[in-house]
Short mmCIF file of the C-alpha atoms (twelve columns), coordinates in Angstrom:
data_MODEL
# 
_entry.id   MODEL 
# 
loop_
_atom_site.group_PDB 
_atom_site.id 
_atom_site.type_symbol 
_atom_site.label_atom_id 
_atom_site.label_alt_id 
_atom_site.label_comp_id 
_atom_site.label_asym_id 
_atom_site.label_seq_id 
_atom_site.Cartn_x 
_atom_site.Cartn_y 
_atom_site.Cartn_z 
_atom_site.pdbx_PDB_model_num 
ATOM 1   C CA . MET A 1   -0.144  -0.113  -0.025  1 
ATOM 2   C CA . ILE A 2   3.036   2.439   0.572   1 
ATOM 3   C CA . GLY A 3   4.256   2.628   -2.643  1 
ATOM 4   C CA . ALA A 4   6.277   5.688   -2.099  1 
ATOM 5   C CA . LEU A 5   7.678   4.319   0.640   1 
ATOM 6   C CA . GLY A 6   10.178  2.437   -1.397  1 
ATOM 7   C CA . GLY A 7   12.258  5.825   -2.148  1 
ATOM 8   C CA . ALA A 8   13.414  5.053   1.409   1 
ATOM 9   C CA . LEU A 9   15.191  1.545   -0.341  1 
ATOM 10  C CA . GLY A 10  15.892  3.345   -4.210  1 
ATOM 11  C CA . ALA A 11  14.407  4.945   -6.850  1 
ATOM 12  C CA . ALA A 12  14.070  2.040   -8.837  1 
ATOM 13  C CA . ALA A 13  11.863  -0.035  -6.203  1 
ATOM 14  C CA . THR A 14  9.782   3.025   -5.545  1 
ATOM 15  C CA . ALA A 15  8.564   2.473   -9.496  1 
ATOM 16  C CA . ALA A 16  8.361   -1.347  -9.358  1 
ATOM 17  C CA . LEU A 17  6.096   -0.912  -6.459  1 
ATOM 18  C CA . ARG A 18  3.883   1.636   -7.942  1 
ATOM 19  C CA . LEU A 19  3.210   -1.271  -10.695 1 
ATOM 20  C CA . LEU A 20  1.751   -3.241  -8.216  1 
ATOM 21  C CA . ASP A 21  -1.633  -3.838  -6.657  1 
ATOM 22  C CA . ALA A 22  -1.865  -1.386  -3.688  1 
ATOM 23  C CA . GLU A 23  -1.883  -4.326  -1.080  1 
ATOM 24  C CA . ASP A 24  1.035   -6.195  -2.765  1 
ATOM 25  C CA . ALA A 25  2.736   -3.383  -2.822  1 
ATOM 26  C CA . HIS A 26  2.441   -2.835  0.762   1 
ATOM 27  C CA . ARG A 27  3.851   -6.264  1.703   1 
ATOM 28  C CA . ALA A 28  6.600   -5.621  -0.835  1 
ATOM 29  C CA . THR A 29  7.276   -2.637  1.538   1 
ATOM 30  C CA . ILE A 30  6.761   -3.889  4.515   1 
ATOM 31  C CA . ALA A 31  9.450   -7.084  3.294   1 
ATOM 32  C CA . ALA A 32  12.075  -4.904  2.186   1 
ATOM 33  C CA . LEU A 33  12.312  -2.745  5.775   1 
ATOM 34  C CA . LYS A 34  12.581  -6.092  7.418   1 
ATOM 35  C CA . LEU A 35  15.816  -6.503  5.344   1 
ATOM 36  C CA . LEU A 36  17.071  -2.959  6.088   1 
ATOM 37  C CA . PRO A 37  19.185  -2.387  9.440   1 
ATOM 38  C CA . ALA A 38  17.179  -0.991  11.726  1 
ATOM 39  C CA . GLY A 39  19.251  2.145   12.905  1 
ATOM 40  C CA . ALA A 40  18.939  4.375   16.072  1 
ATOM 41  C CA . PRO A 41  15.255  6.923   16.491  1 
ATOM 42  C CA . LYS A 42  16.925  10.389  14.861  1 
ATOM 43  C CA . VAL A 43  17.786  12.890  17.542  1 
ATOM 44  C CA . ASP A 44  15.112  15.707  17.298  1 
ATOM 45  C CA . ASP A 45  15.639  19.327  18.366  1 
ATOM 46  C CA . PRO A 46  14.182  19.285  21.602  1 
ATOM 47  C CA . ARG A 47  11.941  21.766  20.965  1 
ATOM 48  C CA . LEU A 48  9.666   19.131  19.565  1 
ATOM 49  C CA . ALA A 49  9.423   16.950  22.697  1 
ATOM 50  C CA . VAL A 50  5.899   16.439  24.330  1 
ATOM 51  C CA . SER A 51  4.290   14.677  27.286  1 
ATOM 52  C CA . ALA A 52  1.189   13.008  27.331  1 
ATOM 53  C CA . PHE A 53  -0.100  9.940   29.010  1 
ATOM 54  C CA . GLY A 54  2.766   9.848   31.436  1 
ATOM 55  C CA . LEU A 55  5.245   9.681   28.275  1 
ATOM 56  C CA . ASP A 56  7.821   11.745  26.782  1 
ATOM 57  C CA . PHE A 57  8.049   11.801  22.919  1 
ATOM 58  C CA . PRO A 58  10.673  12.987  21.099  1 
ATOM 59  C CA . ASN A 59  8.393   14.651  18.478  1 
ATOM 60  C CA . PRO A 60  4.458   14.897  18.301  1 
ATOM 61  C CA . LEU A 61  4.177   13.015  14.827  1 
ATOM 62  C CA . GLY A 62  3.422   9.019   15.127  1 
ATOM 63  C CA . LEU A 63  2.783   6.582   12.321  1 
ATOM 64  C CA . ALA A 64  -0.927  5.376   12.659  1 
ATOM 65  C CA . ALA A 65  -1.744  1.826   13.067  1 
ATOM 66  C CA . GLY A 66  -2.716  -0.383  10.144  1 
ATOM 67  C CA . PHE A 67  0.820   0.057   8.398   1 
ATOM 68  C CA . ASP A 68  2.526   -2.563  10.412  1 
ATOM 69  C CA . LYS A 69  0.078   -4.823  11.282  1 
ATOM 70  C CA . ASN A 70  2.180   -7.618  12.785  1 
ATOM 71  C CA . ALA A 71  4.565   -5.442  14.535  1 
ATOM 72  C CA . GLU A 72  6.756   -6.290  11.537  1 
ATOM 73  C CA . VAL A 73  8.981   -3.214  11.413  1 
ATOM 74  C CA . PRO A 74  8.436   -0.668  14.421  1 
ATOM 75  C CA . ASP A 75  12.034  -0.002  14.348  1 
ATOM 76  C CA . ALA A 76  12.535  0.578   10.802  1 
ATOM 77  C CA . MET A 77  9.797   3.045   11.242  1 
ATOM 78  C CA . LEU A 78  11.421  4.750   14.207  1 
ATOM 79  C CA . SER A 79  14.327  5.295   12.423  1 
ATOM 80  C CA . LEU A 80  12.956  7.525   9.591   1 
ATOM 81  C CA . GLY A 81  12.117  9.880   12.709  1 
ATOM 82  C CA . PHE A 82  8.581   9.242   13.613  1 
ATOM 83  C CA . GLY A 83  8.003   10.314  17.440  1 
ATOM 84  C CA . PHE A 84  6.150   7.217   17.937  1 
ATOM 85  C CA . VAL A 85  4.632   3.856   16.368  1 
ATOM 86  C CA . GLU A 86  1.579   1.985   16.777  1 
ATOM 87  C CA . VAL A 87  1.203   -1.541  15.323  1 
ATOM 88  C CA . GLY A 88  -2.058  -3.537  14.905  1 
ATOM 89  C CA . THR A 89  -4.803  -3.649  14.630  1 
ATOM 90  C CA . LEU A 90  -4.166  -7.356  16.381  1 
ATOM 91  C CA . THR A 91  -6.655  -9.897  17.385  1 
ATOM 92  C CA . PRO A 92  -6.577  -12.425 19.499  1 
ATOM 93  C CA . ARG A 93  -6.473  -15.268 16.946  1 
ATOM 94  C CA . ALA A 94  -5.075  -14.593 12.925  1 
ATOM 95  C CA . GLN A 95  -7.909  -13.550 10.648  1 
ATOM 96  C CA . PRO A 96  -7.415  -13.613 6.875   1 
ATOM 97  C CA . GLY A 97  -9.764  -10.143 6.913   1 
ATOM 98  C CA . ASN A 98  -11.456 -9.749  4.387   1 
ATOM 99  C CA . SER A 99  -11.687 -11.094 0.271   1 
ATOM 100 C CA . ARG A 100 -9.335  -9.248  -1.854  1 
ATOM 101 C CA . PRO A 101 -9.211  -6.373  -3.805  1 
ATOM 102 C CA . ARG A 102 -9.697  -4.463  0.040   1 
ATOM 103 C CA . VAL A 103 -7.354  -1.522  -0.281  1 
ATOM 104 C CA . PHE A 104 -8.076  1.053   -3.249  1 
ATOM 105 C CA . ARG A 105 -5.699  4.318   -4.215  1 
ATOM 106 C CA . LEU A 106 -7.385  7.189   -5.244  1 
ATOM 107 C CA . VAL A 107 -5.054  8.972   -6.690  1 
ATOM 108 C CA . GLU A 108 -7.059  12.046  -8.413  1 
ATOM 109 C CA . ASP A 109 -7.823  12.827  -4.073  1 
ATOM 110 C CA . ARG A 110 -5.154  11.981  -3.030  1 
ATOM 111 C CA . ALA A 111 -6.516  9.153   -0.561  1 
ATOM 112 C CA . VAL A 112 -7.361  5.607   -0.157  1 
ATOM 113 C CA . VAL A 113 -10.251 3.228   0.740   1 
ATOM 114 C CA . ASN A 114 -9.704  -0.207  2.349   1 
ATOM 115 C CA . ARG A 115 -12.108 -2.901  3.789   1 
ATOM 116 C CA . TYR A 116 -9.251  -5.130  4.947   1 
ATOM 117 C CA . GLY A 117 -11.392 -6.525  8.081   1 
ATOM 118 C CA . PHE A 118 -8.164  -6.668  10.748  1 
ATOM 119 C CA . ASN A 119 -6.383  -9.372  8.715   1 
ATOM 120 C CA . ASN A 120 -3.235  -10.060 11.038  1 
ATOM 121 C CA . ASP A 121 -1.264  -12.767 12.271  1 
ATOM 122 C CA . GLY A 122 -2.911  -12.650 16.137  1 
ATOM 123 C CA . HIS A 123 -1.461  -12.057 19.050  1 
ATOM 124 C CA . ALA A 124 0.820   -14.979 19.712  1 
ATOM 125 C CA . ARG A 125 3.387   -13.791 16.596  1 
ATOM 126 C CA . ALA A 126 3.222   -10.470 17.093  1 
ATOM 127 C CA . LEU A 127 3.940   -10.478 20.955  1 
ATOM 128 C CA . ALA A 128 6.799   -13.153 19.938  1 
ATOM 129 C CA . ARG A 129 7.862   -10.105 17.436  1 
ATOM 130 C CA . LEU A 130 7.660   -7.405  20.435  1 
ATOM 131 C CA . GLU A 131 9.489   -9.179  23.116  1 
ATOM 132 C CA . ALA A 132 12.657  -10.165 20.521  1 
ATOM 133 C CA . ARG A 133 12.543  -6.566  19.771  1 
ATOM 134 C CA . LEU A 134 13.171  -5.649  22.947  1 
ATOM 135 C CA . GLY A 135 15.432  -8.716  24.416  1 
ATOM 136 C CA . ALA A 136 17.841  -7.618  26.797  1 
ATOM 137 C CA . ARG A 137 18.304  -3.860  25.201  1 
ATOM 138 C CA . PRO A 138 16.897  -0.739  26.610  1 
ATOM 139 C CA . ARG A 139 13.747  0.680   24.844  1 
ATOM 140 C CA . ARG A 140 14.341  2.238   21.768  1 
ATOM 141 C CA . GLY A 141 11.610  4.745   20.797  1 
ATOM 142 C CA . ILE A 142 7.889   4.682   21.979  1 
ATOM 143 C CA . VAL A 143 5.155   1.984   20.148  1 
ATOM 144 C CA . GLY A 144 2.128   1.157   21.284  1 
ATOM 145 C CA . VAL A 145 -0.105  -1.592  20.236  1 
ATOM 146 C CA . ASN A 146 -3.514  -1.420  18.707  1 
ATOM 147 C CA . VAL A 147 -5.766  -4.324  19.424  1 
ATOM 148 C CA . GLY A 148 -9.292  -5.137  18.663  1 
ATOM 149 C CA . ALA A 149 -11.945 -8.223  18.488  1 
ATOM 150 C CA . ASN A 150 -11.918 -11.284 15.879  1 
ATOM 151 C CA . LYS A 151 -14.927 -11.038 13.720  1 
ATOM 152 C CA . GLU A 152 -16.466 -14.059 14.772  1 
ATOM 153 C CA . ALA A 153 -15.649 -13.778 18.509  1 
ATOM 154 C CA . ALA A 154 -18.816 -14.952 20.938  1 
ATOM 155 C CA . ASP A 155 -17.478 -12.414 23.396  1 
ATOM 156 C CA . ARG A 156 -15.727 -9.385  21.741  1 
ATOM 157 C CA . VAL A 157 -15.061 -7.083  25.340  1 
ATOM 158 C CA . ALA A 158 -13.116 -10.028 26.133  1 
ATOM 159 C CA . ASP A 159 -11.195 -10.155 23.056  1 
ATOM 160 C CA . TYR A 160 -9.738  -6.990  24.161  1 
ATOM 161 C CA . VAL A 161 -9.242  -7.665  27.243  1 
ATOM 162 C CA . ALA A 162 -6.940  -10.333 26.159  1 
ATOM 163 C CA . GLY A 163 -5.020  -7.963  24.036  1 
ATOM 164 C CA . VAL A 164 -4.579  -5.397  27.088  1 
ATOM 165 C CA . ALA A 165 -3.258  -8.628  28.839  1 
ATOM 166 C CA . ALA A 166 -0.911  -10.066 26.288  1 
ATOM 167 C CA . PHE A 167 0.872   -6.566  25.477  1 
ATOM 168 C CA . ALA A 168 0.754   -4.930  28.498  1 
ATOM 169 C CA . GLU A 169 4.733   -5.580  29.218  1 
ATOM 170 C CA . VAL A 170 5.820   -5.026  25.617  1 
ATOM 171 C CA . ALA A 171 3.639   -2.168  24.828  1 
ATOM 172 C CA . ASP A 172 4.428   2.049   25.951  1 
ATOM 173 C CA . TYR A 173 0.531   2.078   25.287  1 
ATOM 174 C CA . LEU A 174 -2.387  0.536   24.131  1 
ATOM 175 C CA . THR A 175 -5.158  1.691   21.941  1 
ATOM 176 C CA . ILE A 176 -8.539  -0.147  21.960  1 
ATOM 177 C CA . ASN A 177 -9.829  0.086   18.447  1 
ATOM 178 C CA . VAL A 178 -13.489 0.087   18.619  1 
ATOM 179 C CA . SER A 179 -14.258 2.197   15.365  1 
ATOM 180 C CA . SER A 180 -13.003 0.431   12.269  1 
ATOM 181 C CA . PRO A 181 -16.154 0.276   9.588   1 
ATOM 182 C CA . ASN A 182 -15.091 -3.156  8.363   1 
ATOM 183 C CA . THR A 183 -15.829 -5.565  11.102  1 
ATOM 184 C CA . PRO A 184 -19.558 -5.665  11.317  1 
ATOM 185 C CA . GLY A 185 -21.155 -4.496  14.427  1 
ATOM 186 C CA . LEU A 186 -17.409 -3.360  15.504  1 
ATOM 187 C CA . ARG A 187 -18.788 0.431   15.975  1 
ATOM 188 C CA . ASP A 188 -21.878 -0.811  17.779  1 
ATOM 189 C CA . LEU A 189 -19.515 -0.699  20.804  1 
ATOM 190 C CA . GLN A 190 -19.035 2.908   20.788  1 
ATOM 191 C CA . GLU A 191 -22.842 2.994   22.157  1 
ATOM 192 C CA . PRO A 192 -22.907 4.130   26.268  1 
ATOM 193 C CA . ASP A 193 -23.379 0.842   28.020  1 
ATOM 194 C CA . ALA A 194 -21.328 -1.259  25.892  1 
ATOM 195 C CA . LEU A 195 -18.448 1.043   25.585  1 
ATOM 196 C CA . SER A 196 -18.748 1.994   29.626  1 
ATOM 197 C CA . ASP A 197 -18.742 -2.107  30.141  1 
ATOM 198 C CA . LEU A 198 -15.918 -2.403  27.743  1 
ATOM 199 C CA . LEU A 199 -13.979 0.339   28.851  1 
ATOM 200 C CA . GLY A 200 -14.098 -1.301  32.699  1 
ATOM 201 C CA . ARG A 201 -12.706 -4.722  31.723  1 
ATOM 202 C CA . VAL A 202 -10.416 -3.175  29.817  1 
ATOM 203 C CA . LEU A 203 -9.007  -1.061  32.467  1 
ATOM 204 C CA . GLU A 204 -9.688  -3.603  34.862  1 
ATOM 205 C CA . ALA A 205 -7.192  -6.160  33.157  1 
ATOM 206 C CA . ARG A 206 -4.736  -3.288  32.479  1 
ATOM 207 C CA . ASP A 207 -4.279  -2.373  36.225  1 
ATOM 208 C CA . ALA A 208 -3.956  -6.072  36.875  1 
ATOM 209 C CA . ALA A 209 -1.381  -6.390  34.366  1 
ATOM 210 C CA . PRO A 210 2.239   -6.785  35.674  1 
ATOM 211 C CA . ALA A 211 3.060   -2.938  33.499  1 
ATOM 212 C CA . ARG A 212 0.726   -0.559  34.139  1 
ATOM 213 C CA . ARG A 213 -0.132  1.130   30.570  1 
ATOM 214 C CA . PRO A 214 -1.705  3.717   29.314  1 
ATOM 215 C CA . VAL A 215 -5.524  3.116   27.542  1 
ATOM 216 C CA . LEU A 216 -6.163  5.057   24.621  1 
ATOM 217 C CA . LEU A 217 -9.903  5.215   23.093  1 
ATOM 218 C CA . LYS A 218 -9.724  5.124   19.117  1 
ATOM 219 C CA . ILE A 219 -12.996 6.534   17.688  1 
ATOM 220 C CA . ALA A 220 -14.798 7.288   14.269  1 
ATOM 221 C CA . PRO A 221 -15.322 10.348  12.777  1 
ATOM 222 C CA . ASP A 222 -18.895 9.282   11.751  1 
ATOM 223 C CA . LEU A 223 -20.364 9.977   15.075  1 
ATOM 224 C CA . SER A 224 -23.127 12.576  15.751  1 
ATOM 225 C CA . LEU A 225 -22.536 15.259  18.540  1 
ATOM 226 C CA . SER A 226 -24.933 13.373  20.589  1 
ATOM 227 C CA . GLN A 227 -22.978 10.258  20.511  1 
ATOM 228 C CA . LEU A 228 -19.561 12.115  21.012  1 
ATOM 229 C CA . ASP A 229 -21.186 13.551  24.295  1 
ATOM 230 C CA . ALA A 230 -22.138 10.284  25.213  1 
ATOM 231 C CA . VAL A 231 -18.656 8.497   23.917  1 
ATOM 232 C CA . VAL A 232 -16.733 11.894  26.119  1 
ATOM 233 C CA . ARG A 233 -18.681 10.959  28.729  1 
ATOM 234 C CA . VAL A 234 -17.764 7.435   29.226  1 
ATOM 235 C CA . ALA A 235 -14.213 7.930   28.599  1 
ATOM 236 C CA . ARG A 236 -13.940 10.541  31.099  1 
ATOM 237 C CA . ASP A 237 -16.226 8.715   33.720  1 
ATOM 238 C CA . ARG A 238 -13.713 5.175   33.157  1 
ATOM 239 C CA . ALA A 239 -10.598 7.657   32.882  1 
ATOM 240 C CA . VAL A 240 -8.679  6.397   30.050  1 
ATOM 241 C CA . ASP A 241 -5.770  8.036   29.426  1 
ATOM 242 C CA . GLY A 242 -6.542  9.538   25.825  1 
ATOM 243 C CA . MET A 243 -8.491  9.386   23.245  1 
ATOM 244 C CA . ILE A 244 -7.418  9.120   18.896  1 
ATOM 245 C CA . VAL A 245 -9.485  11.075  16.766  1 
ATOM 246 C CA . SER A 246 -10.395 9.651   14.337  1 
ATOM 247 C CA . ASN A 247 -10.521 6.265   12.442  1 
ATOM 248 C CA . THR A 248 -11.210 5.992   8.222   1 
ATOM 249 C CA . THR A 249 -14.946 7.682   7.277   1 
ATOM 250 C CA . VAL A 250 -17.558 5.866   5.470   1 
ATOM 251 C CA . SER A 251 -18.656 8.980   4.408   1 
ATOM 252 C CA . ARG A 252 -17.714 10.153  0.987   1 
ATOM 253 C CA . PRO A 253 -17.318 13.801  0.520   1 
ATOM 254 C CA . ALA A 254 -18.953 15.304  -3.389  1 
ATOM 255 C CA . SER A 255 -15.569 16.524  -4.324  1 
ATOM 256 C CA . LEU A 256 -13.814 13.140  -4.702  1 
ATOM 257 C CA . ARG A 257 -13.441 12.638  -8.161  1 
ATOM 258 C CA . SER A 258 -11.843 9.024   -8.219  1 
ATOM 259 C CA . PRO A 259 -13.979 5.860   -9.853  1 
ATOM 260 C CA . LEU A 260 -12.880 4.294   -7.156  1 
ATOM 261 C CA . ALA A 261 -14.649 6.315   -4.267  1 
ATOM 262 C CA . THR A 262 -17.254 4.178   -5.099  1 
ATOM 263 C CA . GLU A 263 -15.910 1.253   -3.197  1 
ATOM 264 C CA . SER A 264 -16.875 0.269   0.129   1 
ATOM 265 C CA . GLY A 265 -14.893 0.368   3.441   1 
ATOM 266 C CA . GLY A 266 -13.052 3.287   5.063   1 
ATOM 267 C CA . LEU A 267 -11.707 6.197   3.498   1 
ATOM 268 C CA . SER A 268 -8.658  8.056   4.827   1 
ATOM 269 C CA . GLY A 269 -6.253  10.692  3.438   1 
ATOM 270 C CA . ALA A 270 -6.492  14.334  2.426   1 
ATOM 271 C CA . PRO A 271 -10.625 13.980  1.921   1 
ATOM 272 C CA . LEU A 272 -10.762 12.895  5.698   1 
ATOM 273 C CA . PHE A 273 -9.024  16.290  7.029   1 
ATOM 274 C CA . ALA A 274 -11.775 18.386  7.621   1 
ATOM 275 C CA . LEU A 275 -14.142 16.181  8.943   1 
ATOM 276 C CA . SER A 276 -11.241 14.464  11.392  1 
ATOM 277 C CA . THR A 277 -10.460 17.886  12.503  1 
ATOM 278 C CA . TRP A 278 -13.637 18.862  13.500  1 
ATOM 279 C CA . MET A 279 -13.850 16.122  15.533  1 
ATOM 280 C CA . LEU A 280 -11.005 16.439  16.896  1 
ATOM 281 C CA . ALA A 281 -11.874 19.702  18.030  1 
ATOM 282 C CA . GLN A 282 -15.310 19.035  19.034  1 
ATOM 283 C CA . THR A 283 -13.591 16.216  20.960  1 
ATOM 284 C CA . TYR A 284 -11.241 18.707  22.465  1 
ATOM 285 C CA . ALA A 285 -14.362 21.029  23.765  1 
ATOM 286 C CA . ARG A 286 -15.584 18.031  25.504  1 
ATOM 287 C CA . VAL A 287 -12.906 16.617  27.512  1 
ATOM 288 C CA . GLU A 288 -11.615 19.881  29.157  1 
ATOM 289 C CA . ARG A 289 -8.109  18.931  29.460  1 
ATOM 290 C CA . GLN A 290 -8.621  15.850  31.474  1 
ATOM 291 C CA . PHE A 291 -6.715  14.022  28.833  1 
ATOM 292 C CA . ALA A 292 -4.491  14.196  25.865  1 
ATOM 293 C CA . LEU A 293 -5.910  13.797  22.617  1 
ATOM 294 C CA . VAL A 294 -4.189  11.625  19.325  1 
ATOM 295 C CA . GLY A 295 -5.052  13.748  15.874  1 
ATOM 296 C CA . VAL A 296 -5.291  11.518  12.870  1 
ATOM 297 C CA . GLY A 297 -6.476  11.934  9.393   1 
ATOM 298 C CA . GLY A 298 -5.484  13.675  6.246   1 
ATOM 299 C CA . ILE A 299 -2.264  14.875  7.785   1 
ATOM 300 C CA . ASP A 300 0.565   15.528  4.610   1 
ATOM 301 C CA . GLY A 301 2.049   18.215  5.203   1 
ATOM 302 C CA . ALA A 302 3.260   20.872  8.259   1 
ATOM 303 C CA . GLU A 303 0.033   22.864  7.321   1 
ATOM 304 C CA . ALA A 304 -2.280  20.006  8.659   1 
ATOM 305 C CA . ALA A 305 -0.203  18.551  11.359  1 
ATOM 306 C CA . LEU A 306 -0.263  22.123  12.906  1 
ATOM 307 C CA . ALA A 307 -4.064  22.512  12.435  1 
ATOM 308 C CA . LYS A 308 -4.347  19.291  13.974  1 
ATOM 309 C CA . ILE A 309 -2.342  20.374  17.450  1 
ATOM 310 C CA . GLU A 310 -4.233  24.071  17.081  1 
ATOM 311 C CA . ALA A 311 -7.582  21.950  17.064  1 
ATOM 312 C CA . GLY A 312 -6.688  19.961  19.964  1 
ATOM 313 C CA . ALA A 313 -4.309  17.283  19.407  1 
ATOM 314 C CA . THR A 314 -1.188  16.952  21.795  1 
ATOM 315 C CA . LEU A 315 0.174   14.209  19.209  1 
ATOM 316 C CA . VAL A 316 -0.739  13.351  15.617  1 
ATOM 317 C CA . GLN A 317 -0.539  10.454  13.440  1 
ATOM 318 C CA . LEU A 318 -0.226  9.792   9.920   1 
ATOM 319 C CA . TYR A 319 -0.665  6.683   7.289   1 
ATOM 320 C CA . SER A 320 -1.981  7.666   4.078   1 
ATOM 321 C CA . ALA A 321 0.039   10.498  3.118   1 
ATOM 322 C CA . LEU A 322 3.158   8.419   3.084   1 
ATOM 323 C CA . VAL A 323 1.878   6.681   -0.155  1 
ATOM 324 C CA . TYR A 324 1.612   10.027  -2.022  1 
ATOM 325 C CA . GLU A 325 4.263   11.742  -0.844  1 
ATOM 326 C CA . GLY A 326 7.023   9.303   0.790   1 
ATOM 327 C CA . PRO A 327 9.139   8.713   3.812   1 
ATOM 328 C CA . GLY A 328 10.872  12.181  3.365   1 
ATOM 329 C CA . LEU A 329 7.201   13.820  4.255   1 
ATOM 330 C CA . VAL A 330 8.264   12.866  7.956   1 
ATOM 331 C CA . GLY A 331 11.425  15.425  7.828   1 
ATOM 332 C CA . ARG A 332 9.351   17.944  5.829   1 
ATOM 333 C CA . ILE A 333 6.494   17.831  8.624   1 
ATOM 334 C CA . LYS A 334 8.841   18.270  11.655  1 
ATOM 335 C CA . ARG A 335 11.159  21.095  9.749   1 
ATOM 336 C CA . GLY A 336 7.782   23.060  9.450   1 
ATOM 337 C CA . LEU A 337 6.350   22.624  12.897  1 
ATOM 338 C CA . LEU A 338 10.092  24.670  13.905  1 
ATOM 339 C CA . ASP A 339 9.599   27.080  11.228  1 
ATOM 340 C CA . ALA A 340 6.204   27.490  12.961  1 
ATOM 341 C CA . LEU A 341 7.387   27.618  16.320  1 
ATOM 342 C CA . ASP A 342 10.351  30.240  15.334  1 
ATOM 343 C CA . ALA A 343 7.516   32.683  13.380  1 
ATOM 344 C CA . GLU A 344 5.739   32.952  16.238  1 
ATOM 345 C CA . GLY A 345 8.523   32.564  19.338  1 
ATOM 346 C CA . THR A 346 6.314   29.879  20.830  1 
ATOM 347 C CA . SER A 347 6.130   26.258  22.299  1 
ATOM 348 C CA . LEU A 348 4.152   23.130  20.924  1 
ATOM 349 C CA . VAL A 349 2.251   22.942  24.287  1 
ATOM 350 C CA . ARG A 350 1.005   26.677  23.991  1 
ATOM 351 C CA . LEU A 351 -0.611  25.631  20.312  1 
ATOM 352 C CA . VAL A 352 -2.584  23.003  21.651  1 
ATOM 353 C CA . GLY A 353 -6.190  23.701  21.218  1 
ATOM 354 C CA . ARG A 354 -6.208  27.534  20.775  1 
ATOM 355 C CA . LYS A 355 -7.809  27.372  17.320  1 
ATOM 356 C CA . ALA A 356 -10.370 24.648  18.515  1 
ATOM 357 C CA . LYS A 357 -13.033 27.181  19.390  1 
ATOM 358 C CA . TYR A 358 -13.712 28.107  15.751  1 
ATOM 359 C CA . PHE A 359 -15.079 25.098  15.262  1 
ATOM 360 C CA . ILE A 360 -17.929 24.982  18.116  1 
ATOM 361 C CA . THR A 361 -20.876 26.121  17.001  1 
# 
């Protein structure tokens, strides 16, 4: 899927990847990254450092879940300059996901539609990789684990509990993904009673684990404001450590030009920016600084990253833009953020949420 990421491996690889089906290109990229020596994470300008959920991040730019589903290349991605990497979504048992084709490049719109359906290798294989990564070495960079439920699970909440228990000792934080549109009924877990039960059981498992990790809740951008009110109320009552806003959308903006826009699945990339940023600001207003937010959706440059921060995000994540911009995007965003700080003589923490009020009606 990340054809442009092949630029890290050479121009010839990039050209070859663009000739492949989107999913084949993604797998080829992962395979190539596994062959590269994982260098130490880049040293960032200290002005980019931020703190959230009790963790210290060298910069606010993260890799969203979905790229490294099976925790195969977190260190390779950290070495590109990301401040943190989120692997997954991982389910207790391996599952193939939906039938192919299931991911589509909307080139005219700089977007992606996917309906993967939580295809992954399952907990055991990913856990083994993350344990091997740590070994006897100190932690090298922040890696979160995004957990979900198997499609055929009789008790989906039990699957999330199992994910927290499995990865608590190898993850720096854990994300509860109840917002993918590609597993039937999954988004129903955002309903107040279901969400309260889920978070209660998940946080109980987290507190019983040998290592107490921050737990984040990832929500959909398609919630109504009344639904968002309820989700935030439950998240605050249950005292989650943070929220990620947002996942992909099932909506289709009228501006889309690609003929592939009619494919079913979650839309990500540039067309998601406006909706996800609006939802982020609405969430920020309701959270009232009780915990930090991660802004995701349509970030393709420093201007977009800055807009997310000003709408209420302490941290931001991207994924789809790598398809079109390549790995150099990471450095460009960080340089752009530093330029913005220099221009105003301010700090990142002072920018968080300063324009959120303009989204509130």
